[in-house]
N, C-alpha and C positions, 0 to 999 in steps of 0.2 A: 340190040342192047343186051348186056349180060344179065342173067337172072339174079335177082337179089332177094334176100329174105326180108320179110316184114317183121317189125318189132312187136313182140307181145308185151304190152305194158304191165301185165300182171307177173312178169318174170324178171329176175335180177339181170342187170346188164351183163354180168359174168357169173356163170355157175360152173365150177370145176368139180367133178365127182370121180373119186377113186382113180385118178390118172396115174398110170405107170408107163415109163419109157425106158427101154433097155438098148444099150449099145454093146454089141459083141458079148451078149449074155450078162452084162453088168447093168444094174439099175441106175440110170441118171435121175429119174424121178420114181418114187414108190408110194402108191396109195395116197396121192395128194388130193385133198378135198377142201374147197373154200368157195365163198361167193362174195361179190362186191356190190355195193350200192352206188347208184349214179352220183357222180361228182366227188367221189372219194379220191384221196391222194395216198397211194400205198407205196412204201419203200420195201423192196425185197433185198434182204441182206443174208450173208452167209459166206463161208470160205470159198475160194476158187475151186471149181469142180463140183459145186454143190447142186448144180442143175438150174441155175437162174436163167441162163440163156435158153436152155432147153424148154423151160416152162413158158417163156415168152413165145417161142416158135410154135409151141402147141396151141397156145391161146390164139395166136395170129392165124392158125390154120395152115401153116407152111410145113408142119411136121405132125404126122399122125401118131397118137399114142398106141402102145401095144395093148393097153386096156384102159377102160374108163371113158368118160365123156366130158366134152367141153361144149357149153351152150352160151350163145350171146342172145339175150332177150328171147330165149326159148328155142333157138335153132343153131345149127352147126356154124362155126366161125368162117368157113370157106365161102359162105354165101353172103357174107356181110361186107359192105364197103365202108362201114363206119369205124373199122379198126385200123389204126396206124401203128406199124412196127418200125421203130427207129433202131437200127443195129449199132454196134460199137463202131466208132469212126475208123478203127483199124481194118474193118472189113469192107471199106468203100474204096473204089478206084478213083482217087481224087484227080488223076490226070485225064479222066474221060472228058472229051471236048464238049461240055455243056455249060450253060450259064446258070446263074442263080434262079432266074425266072423260069428257065427250062425245067429245072428240078422241081420247083414249086408247082408248075403246070402238070407235072407227072401225078400230082395228087388228084387231078381232075380226070385221069384216064378212065377210071371205072364209070364215071358219070357220062363220058362221051360215048363209050362203046367202040367196037371195031370200025376202023376206016373213017371215023368222024373227026373233023377238025375243031379246034377250040372256037367257041362263039364269044361274043362280047360279054355275055354273062360269066363265062369261065374266066376271062381275063379280069373281070371285076373281082372275082374271088381271089385270084392270084395277087392282084395289086393290094387288096385289103389285107391279105395275109402278110405280105411283105411290109406293109405299114405297121401292122400289129407287132411284128418282131424287130422293127426299126432297121430294115434292110432295103428300103426302097431305093436308096442311092447306090446300092450295089447290085441291082437287078441284072445288069448286063455283064457283070464280072464273071470270069471263068472260075469254077469252084475251087481250083487248086490255089487261087490267090486269097482265099479266105483264111482268117484265123480260126483256131479251134472253136472258140465261142460263137463266131459267125456261122461256122458249119452247123453247129447244133441248132442255132436259131433258124437257119435255112430249112432244116428238117422239120422243125416245129411249124414253120410256115407251110411246108408241103402238106402236113397233116391238117392244118386249118383249112387249106384250099380243098382238101378231101372231105371237109365237113365232118371231122373226126368226132366220135363220141367216146371211144376207148383208145388211149394212147399208151403204147408199151415202149419204154425207153431203156435201152441196155447200156448201163454205165455212161450216161451222157456227160457226167461231170469229170470223168477221169482225164487227167492231163491238162485240165484248164486252170488258169490262174484264178485267184480269189475274186477279182471283179467279174470275170466271165462266169464263174459259178454263181455268184449272186445275181447276175443278169438272167441266167437260166431259171433259177429258183423264183425270181420275180415273174417270169413268164408263166411258170407253173401256178403261181398265185392267180394270175389272170385267167388261166384255163379253168381253175376251180370255180371262179365266179361265174364262168360260162357253163358250168355243170358238166365239164369234160372229166371223165374218169381217167386217172393216170396211174400207171404202175411203173416205178423206176427201180432198176437194179443199181445198187450202190455198195461201195465198200466203206463209206464214211458213216460210222455209227452215230456220231454226234449230229450230223446233218439229218440222218434218218429220224432221230429222236426229236429234233427241233422243228422240222419242216413238213412232217407227214402226219396224216390222221391216224393211220395204223401201220404197223410194221409186220412183215412176214419174215420170220427167221427160218431159213431153209438150209437143210443139208440132206438132199435127196428126199427126205420126208419133211413135213412142216414140224419144226420143233416147237414153235409158238407163233401165234397170230393174234394181234390185238393192239390196244393202245400202247404207245411207247413205254409208259411207266410200268406196264404189266410185262411186256416182252423183254425189255432191257434189264432183266435181272441176271445176276451172276450165274445162277444155276442153269438158266436157259442158254446163256452164251457159252458156258462150259460144255453143254451138250452139243452145241453146234460147232464150236471151234476146237474143242478138245485141248490138246497140248499147245496149240497155236495161240491160246488166250492166256494172258497173264494179268494179274492185278498188282499194281505197284503199291508203294507204301502210302500213297495218298488215296488209295481206293480206286484209281482210274484203271479202266480196262485197256489193255494193249493187245492188239492182234497182229500176229506175224503172218502175212500173206506170202507163203513160199511155195504153194502148190502150183502145178501146171494148170493152164486154163482149161475150162471145160469144153466139151464139144459144142 
């Protein structure tokens, strides 16, 4: 069995302290510090190239910062199996020959350990997760046959089978139609009731302000982090988006996302 860290209940579920990440000498993240409480739902917003995906990879333990620390319940993220990182759909090979149930079972892999096969208990977790996201009838379907919304629900099911406590979702709503977006947001409501902490990278400022407890406004550094009515002020948005932000005659904020994607 893989070694796993124990949770220290006197520590926050996520504590990020002075994290800096550089690519080719340029800072993707610089001196980022924050902590989260269990059960919170956090929206991470900012322009393309601001470091949102980089932040998620550092928190998940798949990328090491140049400096600073990340702790999950008091220990390093790489030793925790309670973290689920859901990448952007464009980064997934949807032609890989696996079924929906196969992908959800992957969430049990760290619980099984090397060379172990799924037991009845593991399949119970998988079936319950599929029921939770309303995908039971698609369990045997090849993943390329899913719609965008179904693909995201499958990944949420995989995280549930993993017994997730901290879920990182990188732009899960991008490219989805309105009903699919509402379905994903409804699932996030359910996760909140189950005390799962969720961080979601999104470009939709209205959704961030409406559906999340706190907003992190990021542009390599944290520009502002707090409740939506505090963060979504014009001066904060101007600091983060610069010339890509405009305010029209009705006072609405318009953001022009024209930058290349971040690493």
